[in-house]
C-alpha positions as CSV (number, residue, x, y, z in Angstrom):
1,M,90.9,105.8,116.1
2,N,93.2,108.7,115.2
3,S,91.6,110.4,112.3
4,S,94.6,112.4,111.2
5,S,95.8,112.0,107.6
6,V,99.2,110.4,107.4
7,N,100.7,109.4,104.1
8,A,104.2,109.1,102.8
9,S,105.3,112.3,101.0
10,P,107.3,112.0,97.8
11,D,110.5,113.0,99.6
12,E,109.9,110.3,102.3
13,S,109.1,107.7,99.7
14,S,112.8,107.5,98.7
15,G,114.2,107.2,102.2
16,H,113.8,108.2,105.9
17,G,112.5,111.7,105.9
18,G,114.3,112.5,102.6
19,T,117.7,111.5,103.9
20,G,118.3,109.1,101.0
21,E,118.5,106.1,103.3
22,P,116.6,103.1,101.9
23,R,113.3,102.2,103.5
24,S,113.5,98.8,105.1
25,V,111.0,96.1,104.1
26,S,109.7,93.0,105.8
27,V,107.6,90.2,104.3
28,A,104.9,88.5,106.4
29,I,103.7,85.1,105.3
30,L,100.5,83.9,107.2
31,T,100.0,80.2,107.4
32,F,97.7,77.6,109.0
33,K,98.2,73.9,108.8
34,R,99.4,74.0,105.2
35,P,103.1,72.9,105.4
36,S,103.5,72.0,101.7
37,D,102.0,75.3,100.6
38,L,104.2,77.2,103.0
39,Q,107.3,75.5,101.8
40,R,106.5,76.5,98.2
41,C,105.6,80.0,99.2
42,L,108.6,80.6,101.4
43,G,111.0,79.2,98.8
44,E,109.6,81.5,96.1
45,V,109.6,84.6,98.4
46,L,113.3,83.9,99.1
47,V,114.0,83.9,95.4
48,A,112.1,87.1,94.9
49,I,113.8,89.1,97.6
50,D,117.2,87.8,96.5
51,R,116.8,90.1,93.5
52,D,117.7,93.8,93.7
53,P,115.0,95.7,95.5
54,A,113.1,98.6,94.0
55,E,115.0,101.9,94.2
56,G,114.9,103.4,97.6
57,F,114.1,100.1,99.5
58,S,116.1,97.3,101.1
59,F,114.8,93.9,102.2
60,S,115.3,93.1,105.9
61,E,113.5,90.0,107.0
62,I,110.7,87.5,106.5
63,L,108.1,86.8,109.2
64,V,106.3,83.5,109.1
65,I,103.2,83.8,111.3
66,D,101.9,80.4,112.2
67,N,98.3,80.5,113.4
68,D,98.4,76.9,114.5
69,A,98.8,76.7,118.3
70,A,100.6,73.4,117.8
71,G,103.3,75.1,115.8
72,S,103.0,72.8,112.8
73,A,104.9,75.3,110.5
74,R,108.0,75.4,112.6
75,T,109.6,72.4,110.9
76,V,109.2,74.1,107.5
77,V,110.8,77.4,108.6
78,E,113.7,76.3,110.9
79,P,115.7,74.4,108.3
80,T,116.0,77.6,106.2
81,T,119.7,78.3,105.7
82,G,121.6,80.6,103.4
83,A,118.7,82.9,103.1
84,P,119.4,86.5,101.7
85,V,117.6,87.9,104.8
86,A,116.6,86.6,108.3
87,V,113.6,84.3,108.4
88,R,111.8,84.6,111.7
89,Y,109.2,82.0,112.9
90,L,106.4,83.2,115.1
91,C,103.5,81.2,116.5
92,E,100.3,83.1,117.1
93,P,98.1,80.7,119.2
94,S,95.1,83.0,119.3
95,P,92.8,81.6,116.5
96,G,91.7,83.8,113.6
97,V,93.5,85.4,110.8
98,A,93.0,88.9,112.3
99,N,95.1,87.9,115.3
100,A,97.8,86.5,113.0
101,R,97.9,89.7,111.0
102,N,98.0,91.8,114.2
103,R,101.0,89.7,115.3
104,A,102.7,90.6,112.1
105,L,102.0,94.3,112.7
106,A,103.3,94.1,116.2
107,E,106.5,92.2,115.3
108,C,107.4,94.4,112.3
109,D,110.1,96.9,113.0
110,T,110.7,98.0,109.4
111,D,109.4,100.9,107.4
112,V,107.3,98.7,105.0
113,L,105.4,95.4,105.6
114,L,104.3,93.2,102.8
115,F,101.5,90.6,103.3
116,I,101.4,87.3,101.3
117,D,99.4,84.2,102.0
118,D,100.8,80.6,102.2
119,D,98.8,79.4,99.2
120,E,100.3,82.1,97.0
121,V,103.6,82.6,95.2
122,P,105.3,85.7,93.9
123,T,105.6,86.5,90.2
124,T,108.7,88.0,88.6
125,D,107.9,91.6,89.4
126,W,106.9,91.0,93.1
127,P,107.4,92.8,95.4
128,N,109.2,95.5,93.5
129,G,106.1,96.5,91.5
130,L,104.2,97.3,94.8
131,L,107.2,99.1,96.3
132,A,107.7,101.2,93.1
133,A,104.0,102.1,93.2
134,M,104.3,103.1,96.8
135,A,107.3,105.4,96.1
136,E,105.6,106.9,93.0
137,S,102.2,107.6,94.6
138,G,103.2,108.3,98.2
139,A,100.4,106.0,99.3
140,A,100.2,104.4,102.7
141,M,98.8,101.1,101.3
142,V,99.3,99.5,97.9
143,G,97.4,96.5,96.7
144,G,98.3,94.3,93.8
145,P,96.8,91.6,91.6
146,V,96.2,88.0,92.7
147,D,96.2,85.7,89.7
148,T,94.7,82.2,89.7
149,R,96.7,79.1,89.0
150,F,94.5,76.0,88.8
151,T,96.1,72.8,90.1
152,T,93.9,70.8,87.8
153,Q,91.6,71.6,84.8
154,P,88.4,73.1,86.2
155,P,84.9,72.1,85.0
156,D,83.5,74.0,82.0
157,W,81.0,75.8,84.2
158,V,83.8,77.3,86.3
159,V,85.6,78.6,83.2
160,E,82.4,79.9,81.6
161,G,81.4,81.7,84.7
162,S,84.8,83.4,85.2
163,F,84.4,82.7,88.9
164,F,88.1,83.1,89.7
165,E,88.7,86.3,87.7
166,R,89.4,89.4,89.8
167,D,89.1,93.1,89.2
168,N,92.3,94.8,88.0
169,P,91.8,98.6,88.3
170,A,94.0,101.2,86.6
171,H,97.5,101.5,87.8
172,L,97.8,103.8,90.8
173,A,94.1,104.3,90.9
174,T,92.9,105.4,94.4
175,Q,90.9,102.7,96.2
176,D,88.4,102.7,99.1
177,W,89.5,99.3,100.3
178,L,92.0,96.5,99.5
179,R,92.5,92.8,100.1
180,S,95.5,91.6,102.1
181,G,96.6,88.7,100.0
182,N,99.0,91.0,98.2
183,L,99.4,94.2,100.2
184,A,102.1,96.7,101.0
185,L,101.8,98.8,104.1
186,D,103.7,102.0,105.1
187,M,104.2,101.1,108.8
188,R,104.8,104.7,109.8
189,A,101.4,105.7,108.5
190,V,99.7,102.5,109.9
191,N,101.2,103.1,113.4
192,A,100.4,106.8,113.4
193,A,96.8,106.1,112.6
194,R,96.7,103.3,115.3
195,L,95.3,100.8,112.9
196,S,94.8,97.1,113.7
197,F,92.8,94.2,112.4
198,D,89.4,93.7,114.1
199,A,89.6,90.2,115.8
200,R,85.8,90.3,116.4
201,L,85.2,89.9,112.7
202,R,85.0,86.3,111.5
203,V,85.5,87.3,107.8
204,S,86.8,90.3,105.8
205,E,89.0,91.6,108.5
206,D,91.3,92.9,105.8
207,V,88.4,94.9,104.2
208,A,87.6,96.4,107.5
209,F,91.2,97.3,108.1
210,T,91.7,99.0,104.8
211,R,88.3,100.7,104.9
212,A,89.2,102.1,108.3
213,A,92.5,103.3,106.9
214,A,90.8,105.1,104.0
215,A,88.3,106.6,106.5
216,S,91.2,108.0,108.6
217,G,92.6,109.8,105.6
218,L,95.3,107.4,104.4
219,K,95.8,107.0,100.7
220,L,95.2,103.6,99.2
221,V,96.2,102.8,95.6
222,W,96.3,99.9,93.2
223,S,99.3,98.6,91.4
224,R,99.0,96.6,88.2
225,H,102.6,95.5,88.8
226,G,103.9,93.2,91.6
227,S,101.3,90.4,91.2
228,V,101.2,87.1,93.1
229,A,99.6,83.8,92.0
230,E,97.1,81.8,94.1
231,Y,96.9,78.0,93.7
232,V,93.3,76.9,93.4
233,G,92.4,73.2,93.5
234,P,89.3,71.1,92.9
235,D,88.0,71.6,96.4
236,R,86.8,75.0,95.2
237,F,85.1,73.7,92.0
238,T,81.8,73.1,93.7
239,V,78.5,75.0,93.9
240,K,78.6,74.8,97.7
241,W,82.0,76.5,97.8
242,R,81.0,79.2,95.4
243,C,77.8,80.0,97.3
244,R,79.4,80.0,100.7
245,R,82.2,82.3,99.4
246,E,79.7,84.8,98.1
247,Y,77.7,84.6,101.3
248,M,80.7,85.2,103.5
249,A,82.1,88.0,101.3
250,Q,78.8,89.9,101.4
251,R,78.3,89.2,105.1
252,G,81.9,90.5,105.7
253,W,81.1,93.7,103.8
254,A,78.0,94.3,105.9
255,D,79.9,93.5,109.1
256,T,82.6,96.0,108.3
257,T,80.1,98.6,107.3
258,M,78.3,98.2,110.7
259,S,81.6,98.2,112.6
260,L,82.7,101.5,111.0
261,S,79.5,103.4,111.7
262,D,76.9,103.8,114.4
263,Q,74.4,105.6,112.2
264,D,71.2,104.3,110.7
265,G,72.0,105.3,107.1
266,P,74.6,102.5,106.4
267,A,72.3,99.9,107.9
268,L,69.4,100.9,105.6
269,R,71.6,100.9,102.5
270,T,73.0,97.5,103.5
271,A,69.5,96.1,103.9
272,L,68.4,97.6,100.5
273,R,71.5,96.1,98.9
274,G,70.8,92.7,100.4
275,G,67.3,92.8,99.1
276,H,68.6,93.8,95.6
277,L,71.0,90.9,95.6
278,L,68.2,88.4,96.6
279,A,66.0,89.6,93.8
280,T,68.9,89.7,91.2
281,G,69.9,86.2,92.2
282,F,66.4,84.8,92.0
283,V,66.0,86.3,88.5
284,G,69.4,85.0,87.5
285,V,68.5,81.4,88.4
286,A,65.2,81.6,86.5
287,R,66.9,82.9,83.4
288,A,69.4,80.1,83.5
289,V,66.7,77.5,82.8
290,F,66.4,78.4,79.1
291,P,68.7,78.2,77.4
292,P,70.2,76.0,80.2
293,S,73.4,77.2,81.7
294,K,75.0,75.8,84.8
295,A,77.4,78.7,85.0
296,R,74.6,81.3,85.0
297,A,72.5,79.2,87.4
298,V,75.4,79.0,89.9
299,Q,76.1,82.7,89.5
300,G,72.4,83.5,90.2
301,L,72.4,81.2,93.2
302,A,75.6,82.6,94.6
303,T,74.2,86.1,94.2
304,F,71.1,85.1,96.1
305,C,73.3,83.7,98.9
306,G,75.3,87.0,98.9
307,G,72.0,88.8,99.6
308,L,71.4,86.5,102.5
309,G,74.9,87.3,103.7
310,R,74.4,91.1,103.5
311,L,71.2,90.8,105.6
312,R,72.9,88.4,108.1
313,G,75.7,91.0,108.5
314,L,73.2,93.5,109.9
315,R,72.8,91.3,113.0
316,P,75.6,91.3,115.6
317,G,77.4,88.1,116.5
């Protein structure tokens, strides 16, 4: 990997090399066998980019990356007419979200690429909030909030445990990594650093991608503006789903740590962190017995599963 530091300078953030020409912007929507979700997302994205873009930017196209080899999303995309920008359908038959994201990187020929997932919709200040933060900070990558919209009232234990609340760092705060559900990329910086998503990783390919970007010297920041909303249904209101999510998240972090280093230090720290999570989770479950609390019990159990995931991530394959 090229380790040179490449970030957009303040002059470049308002145009191509300070010429004043707007920076072109593409939006990539990743989808897999969720046609109704895609239809909702695509419709809202079209509305969002029909508004005036942030100063110094111009919207160019929407890329819909279908990770279903059968091309099930084609019928949703092809009827699109009267759109403010071109909508391009692309089928990526190689399974795995990393391959779909790499297809978006390869197909993008604009200055900025925005990622959004098919189960999300923009809010009123998306994507301009992300673009304005990129211009102000000169960052190569800008992440934004993903809020939760429940499709039905969740159980009390889900609400009490705040299981779907996410961190929201200070505006323009520098980050070591970002998620890709709401992410803006300066493609000049990404291409110069020769970054791509690691298709070997089963989970957390976005964490590995952005951690590698930070390690190569790129600047990553957080924007409190430009949020999207993710629809969450009852299929996620289960103990099994919560525990599996924590297991996979912690395993993914360990996987990315090991993929970014060939030293013994990170492996030891990962093992120690895994052991700490196991102990913390066990204690959490025990403390939830009295007074009884399902929310605290689930949190303890999920933490314990996260410890298992951290330790599993130390093993290849």
